[in-house]
N, C-alpha and C positions, 0 to 999 in steps of 0.2 A: 426460442421463437424470436424472429426478427420482424420489426415493423418499421416502415419509413416514417421519419419525423419531419422531413423537409430540408431544403438547402443541402442536399446530398448527405444528410446526417441520418444515422440509424440508431434505433433504440433496441438493445438486446436484453431480454429478460431471462434470467436463469435462476433456478431454485438454489437457495443457500441454506445452510444449517442454522439452527438457533444459536449455536456458538459463534458463527460468523456474523450473524445479525448483532449479537451482543458486542462483538469486537468493533463493528462499524459504528454502533450507537455510542460506545465509549469513546471512540476516536472523535466523533462529532462533538460530544460533550467537552472533551479536552480542547478541541479547536475553539469552540465558543468561549470557554473559560480563558484561554490564552489570548485570543485576539479580540474578544468582546463583540463578536458579530458572527453571522452565518457565513459559511464558506461560499465563495463564488464558484460557478461551474468551471471556470478556467484554472482554478487552483488545485494543487496536488491533493490527492485523497489522503495521503499520509505525509505529514510535514515534519521536518527536522526540528525538534524542540530547542535546539541551540540557537535558532534565529528568532528575531523579533517580528518578522513578517513571514507569511506563509511561504516556505521554501521547501522544495523537494529534496530528499536525501541525494547526495552525490552517489555515483555508482561505487566509488571507493568505500564510502561509509556504509552503504547498504550491504556491500559484499562482506565487510568486516562484521556487521551485525549478524548476517546469515551464517558466517563461519562459526561465530561464537555459539549461535543457536544450535547448529549441527553438532558441535562438540558437546554442548550441554546435554543434548538428547542422545548422545552416543551414536550418531549417524556417520556414515562415510562422507566426509566433507566434500570431496571431489564430486561424488555422485549427486550430492544435494545441490551443489552449485550448478552442475550440468542440468539437473532437472528444472532449476529455476531460470535457466537460460543464460547464465554467466559463461564467459569464455573460461575454459580450463585447459591446463596443459603445461 
């Protein structure tokens, strides 16, 4: 469902699982613990914990994390990366 928010911005609401809610709540808790404040709307949803200010993961680091996760789960790494939208080849 999509609804207009104003200033050419849109809000999209999608149902998510209880597990996804728990992940997002844990991520929020870790953000507040690390930075001592609520996240701003312009900051990344998931921050690289190696930085002292909210910083998004670099594509290189995120790719490495995804490769390791795929290997740990016994998935085809190339198919997993492709599914997530990474360039493969």
